[in-house]
Steps between C-alpha positions, in 0.01 A plus 500: 500500500855633460722266302805359681784440256710288734540387859834379636575351844846495655594352837805412707545304821781725616677328789185317609415136438126570464320736263241683710402742223210399276306647210184412314374648174161479330612639166163485324357742757815709563514397868836473677600405855838486670568399861794476739439239768656451842459269797625169629713274282313403183196710594585841352491357148160342563364825646612696193337253263184484709434875501574540126261222407231625738521856364479390137216261577301784656563733206400230250170440681429872537559571133272214394210518745470741790262259676773231504740693724542509874346804678612815323594817689444800272684821582353806328835678463650215294433415136336169411838341418651628825207354694549162332873491585437624853255216559730249330772577756250485787396157371862385462575613855199315641606189312851508645378586850268197488791280392720634779239435768539127437878507547752526779689827531813379321289378206320826432581719202440856383548685175537839338300526178452720195198452276438683172235523231538679166172607343469735206771765560511461877720299733348435842732385781441368850784413733583395854855483633833492318404457131515801266414610147697713252425654162771520232399771252747646253803598711322503836449253785181600680398341832133401494466322834784488752561241767376549854782355706735548793798553272352677198844614383618488138829349391554227757639168380432310824140535614427165658392673821262744334158473664159611373313747718186303417445169320232245422449216746576698815188699584158588363562867578688642202445734205646425155669778305313572176594716201394548138718616211440566134722289274597532134615271222876452530504517881683233700373422851702315764339330799770393749567347838734684736789264417530673162769759561536841342789361296280221359224741408746743345660218300162401356408860425832576333488187286147570377581861421819412318401193301126459456479680166781290350351160584275286287276354771410538867675170571825665391435769760438246773803285414715810524344596832576158646863529398519855629363406841731205554765559761335791681537416872185448704469355849123466475248337268413734216231493233346742254239504228581726205207588276507676162190691393 
């Protein structure tokens, strides 16, 4: 298993009173999830948490005992890790759909989600909706998985009306986006919700590139990132996970 040197989470409410972005990390197995919820008041946050926990629960069971999982759909054109993440998102969607069936329309929630597993030298990603993944390597920012949304436009500071083209909790008829990428020691990977603006991502990238080698510990990096991100305007919830390999 590839060693993860550090994992940092940053989040902001923006102008909202409720944080509807959620993340869950199983560090001992290099499993990461990030979700952006939406729905009626106080239901988007619950939807985001629900799908993250359901996805990680599925992956944990699959990695320990294949007989312990729910029915597994195996697609021959995907790798084993891609099949696991594909089925994890199918399971998370079924879980949220079942929750929504018990609720009135104004109580229902949905969520975009990004799930990732790092194994050996490979990063496997599965996503639905407005979450995205980026690789910081040397002097480059490389998109690994881009959002699938109505307003997939870089550089906006007010994106509260951005809508996913597809999301969990809405329908059983959807297809997650899946990709695999080779990663190397020294890489930084950012998993983000759509509230993270281009300016925020650039600020994090610039700080890491300019200061990482001068600092004594990863906590120094993260303290500096927090200070560097303060004051950047955002109308929406925003959250990212930043992972150092």
